[in-house]
N, C-alpha and C positions, 0 to 999 in steps of 0.2 A: 248637485246637480251639475251635469257636463254637456256639451254640445259639441258636434261634428258638422260637416257640411250638410248632412241631410237629416239627422236625428237629434232629438234631446232624451238624455237619460237620466234617470233618479231611481232612489231607493225608498222604499217604506219599511221602517224598522220593524214592525210587526213581532215584536217581543212577545212570547206567550204570556197570557193572563191566566192566574189561577190554575196553572199546570196544563194549560190548553196547548195544543199544537202549535209549532213555530209558523208564522203567517206573513212573513215579510217578502216583500216582492223587489225584484230589479226590472224596471220598465224602461220602453222607449216610445217615442212618438215622433212620427215623421213632421218634419218642419213643414211640409206642404199640407198637413193636416191628415185627418183620418181617426180611427180609433187607437187608443194606447196599446201597446203589445206587451204582455208579461214575459220577459226572457227567462226569468228564475221565480219559482214561487215556493211557498212553505219554507223560507230561509228564517235562520233564527238570529233576528236582530241584525238584519241588513242595512249597515252604515256605509258610509264613505263610498266614493265610485270615482274611477278612472276609466279611460279608454284608450286603445290605440287603435290602428287602421282595422284590426279584425276580431278584438276581443273587448268585452267589459269586465272590468275587475272591482270587486267590493269586499268589504270584511263582514263576516257573520260574528256579532259579539253578543253571545248569550248575556241575559239579563238576570242571572241567577247567582252572581259572585263566586261561582264555583269553577263552570265550565269553561275549557278553552275554546275560543271561536277558531276560525279559519279565515285565510283569505282565499278568495274563489274567482273563478272567471267562466264567462260563458261566451261562445261566439256572438258577434253583434247580430248575425243572421238567425240565430236561435239555435238550440240545442240543449244537451245536458249540461247542468253546472259540474264545475270540477272543483275540489279542495285542493289549492297548492299547497300549503304549508298551514299547520296549526299557528294560530297567533290571535292575540287581542290587540287590535291595532286601531290607530287613528291617523288620519291623513295618509292617504294612498297617491303615489305619484308613479307613472311609468315613462320609460324611454325606449329606445330601440330594441334593449337586450334585458332591462333589469325592471323589476318592481321594487318600490321603496315604500316602507310605512314606519310609523312611529309606534314603539312598544308602549301599550297604555301603562303598565307598571313601572318599567324603568325609565321611561322617556328617551329611550335610545333609537336612534334611527337605524332600521334593519334593511337588508335587501336579499333579493332571490335572482340570481342570474344563471343560467337563462331563465326567462320567465315562461 
């Protein structure tokens, strides 16, 4: 979960059960109140989350021990989710130009510049 000046953001993992469709979500809720808003739905194992001034970032991490996930992004205002790079990642961080993550298998910190 992360917070900015106006919203709180979180993911629900939603890994498919018994071969069902992906059902993870990336959510936001205004600090002033109101209903939660789904920024991205039908995500395959949505985990981790980071934000910058304009976007939300998370990792899709399939729970089948075979598939490669992806680092994903969507505008804070909403829109279509975009896969940035294939990765099974833990721990996402962003700065002005770069996304950083830890590769699940190797434990190596990787980065994508520009984000």
